[in-house]
N, C-alpha and C positions, 0 to 999 in steps of 0.2 A: 633694671628688669632683664628678662631674657633677651639678649641682643639678637639682631638678625643673624641668620646662619651664614656668616661671611666665611668663616674658616672652612666649614663643611661644604658650603656652596662652592668655594674656591677649589677644594680638592676634588669634589664631584665633577665640576666643570672640566677640570684638567683631564680627569679619567674619561669623561664622555667625549671630549675633544680628541683625545688620543685614540679612542675606539672609532670615532667617526672618520678620522684620517686613515686609520688602518683599513676600514671598510672601503673608503674611496680608492685607496691604492690597490686593494685587492680586486675591485671591480674593474679598475683601469687595466690591471694585468689580464683579467678575463677578456677584456675587449681586445687586447693585443694578441692573445693566443687563440681566442675564439674556440672554446671546446665544442665538439660536435653537437651536443644536446642544446647548447645556447644558439649555435648556428641554425639548428633546425627551427627553433622558436622564431629566430630573426627572419628566416625565410617565410614563415607563415604570416608574420607582420607585413613583410614586403608584398606577399600575395594579396593580403587584405587591402593594402594601399592601392595596388594595381586594380583590384575589382571596384574600389570606391572612387576611382579617378575617371574623368571624362575620357571617352574613347579617342577623340580627336578626329580630324578630317582625313579620310582616305583618298588615295589618288584614283582608285578603280583601274589602275594600269595592270597590276598583276591579276591574272585569271588562272583558273585550274582546268586542265583538260583531264577528265576522269575516265579511267578504264573501269567502268562500273559493272555491276551485275548484268544490266541490260545489254551492255556491249558484249560481254562474254556469252550471253545467251544467244545473241544474234550472230556473232562473228566467230564463235568458237572459244574454247578454253585457252587459258594462258599456259605457256608463252605463245604468242601469235607468230605466224610465219613472218620472216623478215620483209617480204614484199608488202605485207599489210602495214607493218610499222613504217616502212619507207613511204608508202602511200599516205599514211596519216600525217607524217612529218611534212611531206611535200605539200599537202593541202593546207597545213597550218602556215607554211611559208608563203604559199600563193595567196593566202588571205591577208597578208601584210603584217604578221606578227613581228615585233622588234627582235625578239629572241625567244628560244624555248629551252628550258632546263628539264632534263629527264631525271625525275626522282625514282629511277628504275635502273637496275643493274643488268646490262646485257653482256653477260660474261661467258656464254657458251655458244658454240657454232649452231647455225640454223639447221634443224633436222626435220623441218615440217613443210618447207616450200617445195612445190613440184617444179621440176626442171622446165617443163613446157610453158611456163608462164612468162618466160623472159621477154619475148617480143611484145606481148600484150601489156606487160607491166611497163615496158619502156614507153609505149604509146600513152598509157594512162598517166604516167608520172610527168611526161613532158620533159624529161631530162635525157641527155645523151649518155647512155651506158655502153661502154666499150666491152662487148662480149667476145671480141676476137682473141683467140689464143687461150681462152679460159677453158679449163676442163669441164666436161659435162658433169652435172651433179647438183646436189642440194646446196653446196657451199657457195654457189654462184650468187645467191640472193644476199649473202652477207656483204658481197661487193656492191650489190645494188644499194643497200642501205648505207654503206660507207660512202658511195658516190653522192648520195643525198646529203649526208652529213658534211662532206667536204665542200659542197657548193651552197650550204645554207648557214643560217645563224642558230646553230644548235650547240648545246652543252651537255655532254654525257655525264651521268652521275657515277661515282665510285665510292668505295668505302675504305677508310683507314682502320687498321687493327692496332690496338695499343697493348695487347696481351702477348707476351713473349711465348711463342709456341715451343713445346718440348719435342714435337715431331714435325717433319716437313709439312708445309702448308699444302692443302688440297689444291689451291690455285697455283699450280706449278708453272703456268704459262707466264712469259715475261710481261712486265707492265710498261706500256708505252705512253702513259699519261704524261703530258708535258707540264713542267713547272711554270709558274707565272713570274715574269720579271718584276722585281720589287726594288725600287730606289729607297735606300735607307737614309733618312736624315738623322744623323747621330749627334746627340748631345755629348759633351765631354765625359769620357768614362763609360759610355754606353757599350755593352758587349755586342757581338754580332747577332744578327736577327735570329739565327738558328738556335742561339742559346736562350732566347726569350719566349719563343712560341712553344706550343705543345709539339712534342716529337712523337711521330708514329713509328712503330716497329715494322709494320707490314702494310700492304694495300691489296684489296680485292678489286681488281681493275676490270674495265670493259674488255671485250674481245680485241686482241691486238689490231686486227684489220680495221676495227671501228675506231679505236683510240688513235691510230695513226691518221685516220681520215678527219677526226674532229680536232680542230685547232685549239679548242679549249675544253677542259673537263673540270668538274667540281665535285668535291667530296660532300656527301650528304649526312655526315656524322652530326649528331646533336649531343652535346655533353650535358649529362644530368647532374644536378646538384646532389648534396648529401641525402636528400629525401626523395630522390628520383624524379624531380620536377625539372623541366627544361625552362630555364630563365635566361640563359645566355648561350650564345653559339660562337664557336671560333670562326673567324673570317679567313684565317690562314693557318695552316699546319705544316710543320717541317718533317720531311723524311729524307734521310741520307744527305742532310745539309741543304736541301732545296725546299722552296716554299710552294705550296699549292693553295688555290683559293677554294672557298666553300662554293657549293652549288648556287646559292643565292648571289654571292659576290660575282662569280664567273658569269652567270646569266645576265646580271646587270651590266657587267663590263661588255659583254657581247652586244647588248642592246644599245649601249652608249658608244660603241666602237672603240673602246679603250683596250689596249693590249698590255698595259702595265699599271701598277699602283705604287703609291708612295707611303712608306711607313715612317712615322716620327718616333724615335726611341730616346730613352734616358737610361741612366744607370740602374733604375729600378724596374724598367720594363718598357713595353710599348705604350705610347701615349695616344696615338691616333693613326687611322689608316685613311688615305685620301684616294678617292676615285673621281677623276675629272676635277670638278670644282667643289665637290662635296667632301667635307672632312667628317669622318665617322669616329666618335669617341669610343674607345675600347678600354678594357682593363689591361693589366700588365702582361697578360698572356695573349693579347690580341682577340679577346672575346667581347662580343657586343651584347648588351642587355636588350632583350626583345620586348618591345612595347606592344603587347597583344591588343588586338582590336575588340576582343570580346570572346564569345563562344565560337562554336564551329560554324563553317560556311559563311564567314565574314567576307569572302571573295566570291565572284561569280564562278559557278561550276558549269562546264559543258561536257556532255557525254561524247566519248570518242566515236561512237557509232553515228552520232548526229553530224560530226565533222566529215566522216567518211561518206555519209549519205548525202551531204550537201545541205542539210538543214541549218547548220551553223557554218558561217563563212566569214567573208570580209567585214560584214557589219559588226559582228561580235568580236573578231580577233584582230582587226586592223589596229596597229599602234599599241598593241598589248604585249606585255611580257608574260610568256606562258610557262607554267610549271605543270609537267605531266606526272600524274601519280595514279594510284588505284585505290578505290574504295570497295572493291569486290570482296566478298566474304572469303577469308583465308589468305588474302593478299594485302590486307590493310596495314599500313604503317602508322601506328598510333603512338602518340606521345602524351605525357602528363604535363599539363601547364597550369598556371594559377587559375584558369577559368574552367578547365575540364580535365578529366582523367582519361579521355579517349579522343584527344585532339589529333586530327590528321597531320602526319609529319610534313606532307607537302605544303600545308598552309603555313607552317613555320617558315619555310623558305619565302613564301609569298609575303608574309608579314615583314621579314627582314628587308626585302626590296622596298616594300611600301614605306617602312620607317626611314630608309635612306633617301627615297625620292621626296618625301615630305619633310626631311630633316627633323623628324619627330623622335628624338633620341632620349633614352633614359641615361642620366649622367651619374658618374661616380668620380668627380674631379679630384685632383690631387689634394685639394684643401679639405675634402670631406672627412678623411680619417682624423685629421687634426681637430676639426670642428667637433666631430663626434666625441673624441677623447676629452676635449675641453668641456663639452656638454656633460659628460660623465663626472668629471671633477667638480664642475660648478654645481650640479645637482647634489653630489655628495657633500660638498662643503657647505652650501647654503642650508640644506636640510640638517646637517650636523649642528650648525650655529643656532638655527631656530629651535631644534630639539634640546640643545644643551641648556639654553637660557630660558626656555619656556617652561612654565610649571602648570600649564593649563591643557586640558584635553582638547580645547578648541584649536590647538595647534594642528590638529589633523586637517582642518580646513585649508590653511595655506599650503600644506603638504599635498593635499588632494588637488588644489588649484595648480600647483607646480606640475604634478603628474599629468593633469589634463592639458596644461600648456605645452608640455614636451610632446605629447602625442599629437595634438592638433597642430602644433608648430611644424612637426616633421611632416604631417600629412599636407599642410599648406605648401611647404617647400616642394614636396613631391608633385602636387597638382599644378602649382604655378610655375615652378622652375625645373621640373622634370629631374630633380636630383633626389636621391634617396639618402636621407639621414636616419640611421636607425635610432629609434627612441628606446630600444630595449635595455641597453646597458645603463643609460641614465635613469630609467625606471628601476632597474635592479639596485643601483646606488641609492636612489630615493627610498625604495621600499625596504631595502636591507637596513639602511640607517634608521628609518622610522621604527621598524620592528625591533632591531637589536637595541637601539638606544632607549626605546620605550620599555623594553623588558628589563634592561639594566637599571633604568631609573625606578621602575616598579619594584625590582628586587631590593635596591638600596633604600628606597623610600619606605618600603615595608619594614625593613630593618630599623630605620630611624623612627618610624611610627611605633613599632613595638617597643623601642627604647623609651620613647615619650610615654607610652601607655604604662610601661613597667615603672617609670619614674613618677608619673603623676596620677595614674588611674585611681589610686586609693584616696587622693585628696583633691581631685580636680574634675570638673564636669567633662564628660566625653566630648561635648560640643567645643569646649575650650581646647581640649587636646587636638581635635581636628583643626581648629582655627590656628593653633600654634604650628601644626604641621603644614597647613596651607601657606602660612606666612613665613615658613622656614625659620622658626625660632627654636633653639635648643638651649638646654641649661648650660650656663658657664658662670664662673665666679664673677662676682660684682653685683652692684645694686644701683638703684636710681630712686629719686624722690618723685612721688606722683600722688595725686589726689585719689584716695581710696577710702574704704570703710572697714574699720577693724571690728571684730565680732568675738566676744568672749561668752562662754556659758559655763555654769558650774551647778552641781547638784547640792541643794540645801542640806546641811548637816550630814554630809556623806560619811563622816566618821562613824555615825551610829549604824550604818549599813555594814561596815567592816566588823563591827562588834557582834552582830547577830548572824551574819552569813559566813559559811565556810568559803575558802578560797575558790573552789570550783563554782559554788553558787554565785559568788560575787562576779566571777568572770562571765558566767552565763547571763546574769542580769545586765551587766555593763555592755556585753556584746549586743544584746537585743536593743538596749537603749541607744547605744552609739550608732548602730546600724540604721535605725529609724531616723535619728537626727542627722546623720551624715548624708543619707539619701535626700533629705529635704534640702540640705545645704548644696549638694552637688547639682540637684535639679534646678536650682536658681543660679547656677554658674558661680557659686561660691568656691573659694579655694581653701581646702583644709590645710592649716599650718601644722598643727600637731595635736595629739591627745596628751593631756597631763592628768593621768588617773581618770577621774570622771569628767574632767574639764575638756571642752572643745574650744580650740583657738583657731580662728579662721579670719578670712578677709575677702572683700569683694572689690573687683576692679583690677586685679593682677593675677597671674602674669599677663593675661590678655585684657585689653581695655574693655570695660563694661560701663557704658555711659550712665546707666541707671543703677549704679552699684548701691547707692544709699537706699533707694526704693526696694531693691531686692533684699537687702539686709533686713529691712523692716518686715517684709513679707515672710522671710524665713523665721524671724522671731515670733510672729503671730502663728505660723504653722507649727513651729516647735512646741509652743505652749499648748496648742490644741492637741497635738499628737501626744504630749505629756499626759493630758487628761485621759485620752483614749488608752494609753499604756497603763495608767493607774487603774482604770476600770477593768482592763483585761487582767491585770495581775490580781486584782481583788477577787475575780471570779475563778481564777485557776486553782485547781486542786491537784494534790500529788497523786500519782498513779497508784492503783490498788496494790500492785506488787512491789511498789517502790519503798525503800526504807524510809523511816521518818526523817524528814528534812530538818526538823528542829533538833539538830544534834547537840546544841548547847543548852537544851532544856529550859528555854525561856517560858515564863508563865503564860497561861491561856490568853490573858488580856494583851500580850505582846505578839504571840504567835498561836493563833487558833489551831486546834487539832485538825489535821487533814488538809489544811491550806498549804499551798505551794510556797507562799511568801509571807514574811512577817508583816504586821500592821504598818510598820514604818515604810515599807515598800509601797503599800497601798496609798500612802500620803506623800510620796516623793514629789518634790517640786524642783523646777530648774530656774536659776537666776541667769539673766542675760544682760550684757552690757554692750551698747553699740555706740560707736563714735566715728566721725569722718574727719579727714584732714590730710595734710601732707605727710606721707609715711614713706620711709625708705624700705623698698622691697628688692629682693634679689637672692642669689645663692650665696650663702654665708658658710664658711668653713674652709676646707682645703681642697686642692685639686683631686685628692683621693676620695674625699668624703665631703659632700656639701648638702646643705639643706636650704630649700627655698623658704624664706621666712620674712618677717617684717619687724621694724623697730622704729622708735620715735615717740615723742610726747603724746601724739594722738593715740598711739597704741596703749600707752600707760593710762591715759584717761579712760579708754574703753574698759581696761581691766579694773580701774577704780570704780567705774559705774556699775560693773557687775558685782563687785564686792560691796560697794556702798548701798546697793539697792536694799539690802536687809535692814539698813538703818531707817528706811522709810516704810518698811513693810510691803515693798513692791517686788515684782519678779522680772520685769523688763524695763530697764532704764536706758533711755536714749537721749543723747545730748542735742542741744539746739544746732550744733555744727552739722549734724546729720539731717535734722528736720528742716533746716534752712537751705539744704541743697536743692537745686532746681533740676527738673527733668522734663523732657518733652513727651507728652502723651496726646495721641490723636491730633498731632500738628500744633498743639498749644503747650506753652511752658507753664509748669506748676511747681510750687514748692512741695517738698515731701510732706510737710505738715498739713497741706490741703488734701492729701491723698490717704491719710491715715487717721485713726481715732486715737488721740493721745492727750493726756491732761498734764498741764504744767505742775510739777510737784514742788520744785524749789529752784532758787537761783543762788548758787553758792560760789564762793571764792576760796579755792584750796590754798594751802600753804605753799609759798614760793611762786604763785601765779598772780598776775595782775588782772587778767581778764576773767570775769565771772562766767560760770557755766550754768545754763538753764537745763534742768533735768526734767525729762518728761517720762511719764509711764505710758508705754505703748500697749494698747488693749486690743485693737482690731484694725482692719483696713477700713477705708471710708465706707460708711453706711452699715458697718457690721456690729454696732452697739445694740444691746438689748434695751428695753424700756427702762429698766432699773438702772442700767449703766448710764443712760442719757440723763436721768435725774441726778445721779451721782456727779457726773461731769459738770452739770449746771450749778449744783450747790457748791461743789468744790471750787469752781472758778469764781463764784461770787464771794465765797469765804476768803479766797486769795486776795481779791480786791480790797476787802475790808482789812485784811491782815497787813497788806502793804500800806494802806492808808492809816495804820496804827489805831484802827477802831477795834481794840482787842476784844471787848465784850461781844460786839456784833460778830466778829470773826469766830470767836469761840462758839457762839450760838449756831452759826451756819456750819461750822466743822462738826458740831455735835449732831446736827440734822443729817449732814452728809455721811456721817459714820454709820447711820442706819442702812445705807446702801453700799457700803464698801464691798469690794470684790471678794475678799477672803475673810472668813469668820473663824478660821482655825489658826491664825498667826498670833504671835505675841502682841503685836500692835499693828494698827493700820496707819496709813498716811494722815488720816484725820486725827488719830490719837497723837501723832508726833506734833502736829501743828497746834492742837489744843494745849498740849503741854508747853510748846514753845511760846504761844501767845500769853499764857499765864506767866511765864518767866519774864516776857517783855513788859508786862504790866508793872512788874516790880523793877526791872532793869531795862528801860527803853533802849533800843539799838542806837538811837540818835537823841541829842538833846531835845527837850520839849519845844515844839513849835517848828522844828526843822522837818523838811521832807525826807522821807526814807526811800531808797531805791529797791528795797526788798531783798537785797543781797545778804545772804548769811555767810559771814566770814569765819572760816574755820581757823582755829588757833593751833591745831595739830593735825598730823596726817591720820 
């Protein structure tokens, strides 16, 4: 038979595997180089993970001192006089704050403080300010603020510039911000720290007198990602070979009383930064991922005016780390974060300190890139294998499960272990493999299906073609023996048609006849072997297995005979068109071809003989590799052909062997013989020349329950006559056959089955088939083919 598509499946699998490997390698390359558009999508996935994760426990140590609109309305517009800033800072320190970071740049001299306030300010501040020798004027109050900074736990903010200026900087004054001492723990091959961190080109610094007074300053830069969102902040930045801490880190160091930090480095970058006993995981550039606590105002806010007025004091600020910023209109420093597009920049610093104090870090360990790359390759390879060898659309389910597992697995790692494993590239590998391999399979399978349809559509049921395609079976040379049913048909006395019809008329008639008969055959999953003139040669049960092949063959025979009657009736009614030339071009007499009729009388009476036999038959593609034909051969085939041809010897038109009718088939959960499902009468039991086993020949008339009343009488009489015939009661048999002859199916044939056995009984009266007194098996032994 058509063998499983091993060769084609093998080549297809190799091609699909090669494509899947290429996709996996391509996606792995994308992961390594990370194009901006994919990085953008990955950022959005990260943000969603952040929003869907628990916020965690906050320390409530960082608080915000806000120079808000109410403060400006009550105390005057910004910038405030230095004495007011000095007073605000002094009150914060007196309240017991651990440290205060100013997310404000004080870069210009004070031009708003009156000179006469010196003495009263000294008394209110409670600090010793040495005014001796100072020139009278407004600049004196910068020294007052400097003296407060020098004696307190304050960190001034400043700003690094990374853009190379083409013109001299507006900030022409010198920068006195002090670098922070950093102890570098270097792994073998690690470069100097200055080569690992971000490097600034310029700095916009606080007023020199203030920078000199403040022992520690911190930059308040926040580095945005590709999409403008602040997800990570540098803890240290290098300028001119020296390292400076961020405002958050410097403020924390001030609160902890630490004057230096430790950086652990490797050849690929910075691994961690340690402050006191806390190790902070950072990326290779020394940037820390910020674990935001949610939306805005996640930390306590206190208005500057309330501190100056005494409403807020030791109760609220004692033991706190303060970040001073402004929310006033026009002065707000806003950032875009995963939670909000107008997030106060001062809260970013507070969040960093809170993350460090709680050790609630988001991680990107060294093993993450390797694991992510492994995840990409695993997703690509597993999906490739599944899609290569799966032939079912249900394969989308395990692919979908894999995709969901990757997403929820990454989310679980993020929520439980605070490590971000990007699921995006694994999903790309999974989705690309699924889409591309499915399209390739569809394209190639469509081609194979079209080939099958082109090869078999004219002689095979569409359902069988679909089944062949589903089972990956394609035509190839070779055959196999299997139990099937052979089916032969022929038109009685077809030579007379050729005599009376022209070639075009004959083609027209045969096309209509063969179309109707072939449709019936294909509808019942029969396989058309070939046409031989008017003959149809077919079989049931190959190339695809059809368990009820014998029953289907019988059903087709009954339908064909009924359709033959309908065709004869149609042809008898047809007339040639008014403007059509006379179709009787050979001038046959009126009794053979009536004037105006489309077809001669012989067409009106056309009948089809059918022979059906089941058995072990060799089926397969026979021929050469260049040209092959799917056909059948074997003794069972020859018997079917003999039944069709020998039917005329009995005056019947559908001859079926007992090999077919003895076949068993399951119907409604019960096993039946075909003989129990059809209406057929036993005609004869013959033994052909060269064969030892006799063949019982039946005339198939209808499916079970399809007999007319007259046919039922015929069947009963004919069966009784057969019993008398086998019992050698010749006279009784002749009498019953004569009575059955009155009900025979056809009255326009040369003889009927009853005529045949009346004649044969009369001959046996003279020449008995066995010696007198012996039992006879009723087998008619033929002496010639």
